[in-house]
N, C-alpha and C positions, 0 to 999 in steps of 0.2 A: 763505314769507310768505303767498302766495296760498292754499296748502293750509290753513294755520292759520286764515285768515279764513273759508275755506269751511266748516271744521268749526264755527266759532263762529256764522257768520251766513248760511251757505248754506241752500238750500231745505229740505234734510232737517233741519238744526238748527232752522230756524224752525218746521217742522211739529211737531217734538218739543217745542218750547217751547209751542206752542199746545196740544199734548196735555197738558202739565203744568198749564197754566192751566185746561183743562177739568177735570182732577182736582181742582184747588183749588175750582172752582165746585161740583163734586159733593160736596165735603166741607162746604160751607156749611150745609146743613140739619142735619147732625150737630153742627157747631160751635155753631150758634145754640141747639140743644136743650141742648148741654152748658153753654153760658153761663148758662142758666136754673138748672141744677142747681148749678153752681159758685157763682153769685151767692147762691142760697138757703143754701148751706153756709157762705158768708162773711158771713152775717147780713144778707142783702138788699142787698149791694153790687152795683154795676153792673160785671160782669166785663169789659165792653168798654172801660171807662175806666181799667183797671189792667193794665199789662203782665204782672205775675205771674199775675193771675187769667185773663187771656187765654191765656197759655201753659198754665195748668192746664186751661182749657176745651178747648184744642187737644189736649192729652194725653188728656182724657176722651172726645173725639170719635172718636179712632182705634179704641177697642174697639167703639164703636157701629157704625162702618163695617165692622169685621171680622165682626160678627154678621150683618149683612145680606149680606156677601160670600159666605156659604155658599149663597145662593140659586142654583139651577142655571143660570138665564139670565144670571148675571153674567159667566160665562166667555165665551160667544159674543159678548156686547157688548164685552167687553174685547179679545178676539181681533180683532174687526173694527177697533177703534180702533188697536190696535197694528200691524196689517198695513198700514193706510192711512197712519197718521201717523208711525210709528216706523221704517218701512222694514224690518221683520222679515219674511223670506220665509214665505209661508203654509204651506209643508210642515213648518216647524219648530213650528207651533202646532196645537193640538187643534181638532177640529171638533165642533160641537154642544154642548149643555148638559152640565155636569158631573154625572155620575150617582153615582159612588162618593164616599165621604166623603173619601178621600185627594185626589181631584181637587177636591172642594169646598174642602178645606182650603187647597190650593195656590192656587185661585182667590181665596179670601178673603185670603190673604197678599198676593197681587198687588194686589187691590182696595185694601187698607189702605195698601200701599206707594205705589201710584199717587196716592191721595188725599192721603196725608200729605206726600209730596215735592211734589206739585202745589200744596198749600196754602202751603208755604214759598216756592216759586218764585213763586207768584201774589202773595204778600205783598211779596216783594222787587220784583216787576215793578210793583206799584202805588206803592211808596214810593220806590224809587231814582231813576227818571227825573225826578220833580219836584225832588227834592233835587239831582240832578246839574245840572238846568237852572238852578236858583238859583245854584249854584256857578260855572257857566259865565258867567253874565251879571253876577255880583257885581262885578267890577272896573269895569263900565261903567254900573251903576245905583247911584248913591251912596245912594239912599233905602233900598236893601236892607241896606246896612251898618249903618244906624241902627235898622232894624226888628227887632222881637223875634221872630225866627224860629229861635232856638236856635243862632245862629252868632255868639255874642258875641266869639269870638276873632278875628273879622275887623273889629275896630273901629279898628285902627291904619292908617296910610297905606300901609304896605308889605305887610302880610300878605294883603290881598284878592287880590293878583295871583298868589298860589299856589293860589287856589281853583279855577280852571279845570283845573289838573292833577289836583286831587282829584276834580272832577266827572267827568273823563274816566276816571280810575281806577275810580270807582264804576260807570260804565257798562260798562267792560271786565270788572270783577268780576262784574257781573250776567250778562253774556253768557257768561262762563266758567262760572259756576255753573249756568246753564240748560243749556249744552251738556254739562257733566259729568253733570248729573242725567239728561238725555235719553239719553246714552250708557249710563249705569248701568241705566236702565229697559229700554232696548233689549236689553241683555245679559241681564238677569234675566227678560225676558218668556218666552223659550223654556223656561227652567227652571221657572217657575211656571205658565205657560199651555200648555206643551207636552203632547203626548199621554202619558197614563199607560199602563201595561201593559194595563189593562182597555180603554182607548180603542183601542190597537193591535189587541187581540184582536177587539173589536167591528168595527173597520174591515176586518180580514181576513175576518171572517165575512160582512160585507156585500158585500165584493168577491167572495167565493166564491159567495154566493147570486146575485149579479148575473151572474157568469160561468155559473152553472148555468142560469139563465133564458135567457141568450143562446145557450148550447149547445142547449138544448131547442128554442128557436125555429129555430135553424139546422138541427137534425135534422128538424123538422116540415116546414120549407120545402123542404129538399133531397129528402126522401122523397116528399112530396106532389107538388110541382111538377116535380121532376126526373124522377120516374117517368112523370108525365103527358106531359111533353114527349117523352121517349123513346118511349112507346107511341104517341102521336099521330103522331110522325115516321114510325115504321115502318108504322103503319096507312095513312097518306097515301101513302107510297111503294108499299105493296102495292096500294092501290086504283088508283094511277096505272098500275102495270104490268098490272093486270087489267081496265083500263077498257074495252077493246075485246073482251075474251074472255069475261068472266064478270060480268055485271051484278049478279047476286045477291050475289057476293062483294063487289063495290064497294059495294052498298047496305048490306051488313052492316058493312063497314069504316067507312063514313060514319056509320052509327048508333053504332058503338063510339066514334068520334071525338067525336061529340056528347055521348054519355054520359060519356066520360072528362073532357072539358072542363067539363061541368056539375058533375060531382062534385069536380073540382079546384077550381073556384070556391068550392064549399061548404067544402072543406078549407082553402083560403086564407082564407076568412072566419073559420074557426075559429081559425087562427093569429093573425089580426088581432084577434080577440076576446080571445085570450090576452094580446096586447099591451095592449089597452085595459082589460080587466077582470080578468085573471089566471086565467080559467078558460074554455077554449073550449067546454066541454060544459055550461054552465049552462042549465038548462031555461028560465029567464026571460031569458036574454041574447039570444035570437034568433039564435044562431050554430049551425052544424051540429055534431052530436056527432062525436067522433073515430071513424074506422072501426075495427072490431074483426074478429077472426078469425071469430067466431060469425056475424056479420051480413053481412060484406062480402067474405069470401074467394071465394065463387063468382063474384061480379061481377068481382072483380079478375082471376080466371083467364079468364073469358069475354072481357073487354076485351083481355087480353094475347094470347089466341088469335086475336082478330080481326086482329092485325097479321100473321098468317100463321105464327106460331110454334107448333109443336106442343108441348103440355104434357101430360105424364102425371102425374096427381096421385093419391096414395094417402093417405087420411086414416083414422086410427085413434084416435078420442077415448078409447079405453079403456073402463073400467067406467062412466064417466059417460054414455056413449051419444051425446052431442053436445057441440059446442064451447060451447054456451050455458052450460054448468056450469063453465067455466073462470073464475077470478078476472078481473074486468073489466080490470085493469091488465095482466095477463099476455096476455089476448086482444088488447088494443090494441097492445102492444109486439110481439107475435108477428106480427100483421098487417103492421106496418111492416117487420119483418125479412124477411118473405116478399116484400113489395113491393120492398125494396131488392135482394134476390136476383134477382128477375125483371128489374129495371132493369139490373142488371149483365149478366144473360144477354142482354138485348136489345141493349145497347150494345157488349159486348165478345165475345159468344159467337156460336155458330152451331149449327144443328141443333136437335134436340128437347131439351126440358128435363124432367128427371125430378124431381118434388117429392114428398117424403114427410114427413107430419106425424103424429106419434103421441105418445100419453101412455104412459110406461113407468116402471118402477121403476129408480131409479138403481143403478149397479153397486156403488158404494162405500157409500152411506148407506142405500139402500133407500127413500129418499124419492121420491115420485112426481115426475116431471119431464116437461116438454114438449120433445120433440126435433124440430127442423126440419132436414131434409137436402135440399139441392138440388144437382143436378149437371147439367152440359151440356158439350158439346165446346167447346174454346177456339177462338177465331178463327184462321184460317190465318196462318202467319207472314207479317208484312208487311201484313196486311189488318186494317182496323178499328183501334180504339183499343187501345193496349197495356194489358193487364190487370195490375194490381198489387194488393198487399194493403194499400196505404196510402191509398186514396181516402177522400174525405169520407164517402161513403155507408157503406162498411164500418166506418169509425171510428165513425160514428153508430150502426150496428147493434151494435157492441161495447159502446158506452156504454149503449144500451138494455138489453142483456142484463146488463151489470154492475150496473145499478140494481136488478135483480131477483135478484142473486146468482148469475147464470149466466155464460155465455161464448159467444163466437163464434169459429169457426175458418174461414179461407178460404184456398184455395191449390190447387195442382195435386194431383190424386188419380188416379194412373195416367195414362190418356190423356184424362182429363176434368178439368174445374174443379169443385171442390166447395165449397159453403158449408154449414157445420153449426153450428146454434145449440142450446144446451141451457138451458132456463129452469126453475128449480125451482118446484114448486107447493107452497108452504108450506101445511101442513094438508090436502094433497090437494085434489082437485077439489071443487067445491061446486055 
């Protein structure tokens, strides 16, 4: 009994009832416009004074509502109302304006159904309660039995006492109709306002684009800040060890720490610029450009050597003669890959680092490609952080290479640890 009353008069049922009344109110402009046309077609009659003409105006108003229902913003407005007032979970409804004609058609069908059903329930809500009130008080107000209210059958002495039962029945029927109509609309809302195949594809593409941006930001932050922290930590440790013995080395290490932190602040500003503006290297954005192999490789090697690590670097730009002729995106991603390799060597390795960067012809396709090879002895067993191939930095380097159609390999290579990256140079160097 309580469950039944809850379905008829509970909070959700009342909200759905209000939702239907809102639909009836939205149909009124269409209905009033239709009454003018129906009245003119009926020879100038007042359509509101005749039930058949009013029903004809109601029928004519629905196609007018359907035409305006194809407007793209009808769907988000309807979805918001359904989510709040009908209790339909948001994940079952589409987001954003309807773009395809299939989605517009479904939104128009919902708009027409909502307004049409809402108008009927609104009319019943306006007419039934006053009628039921008259029936409820009829046995106690003798004047109503003589009044011309359309209740001529209540003129005998016995019949008026059955009127309250009829009034209660009318109120119950109204509540039942409103609850049934609300349940029907709530069930049809996901069908007509749910995401189409095009909506799902657009949502998937948006999620993929968002994930790509997040991954890019994660790579930039990891490579820039992570390398800087590793380098500064080793530089500070080396300076502390040499503080009493070699003041020149300490001065060089402190200078490298200052330079590293200054450059890292600039790179962090570039990443934050990417968050705010979408492009960290905009000339008018005031942010530092992303480092490249052509401009920043020598500085990177110098700052890393200041930590006390020996680096042997062999560079062969091929026929181009210098790294400045590399495509900018290749130069930028190659710099980050070298930076990540050096970070791994500082954190996990020991001894000298051998770095070789060269432009060569690919073995399979003959297409020119940039090859980066870095090797260093691994840390002694039980010392330092364990080295694996699944760290965030190596994964980021693999993603960078994959974006250019290349690849990265990292793992044991004889008695050393090797990182090797190959980046295709589409169209050769320039």
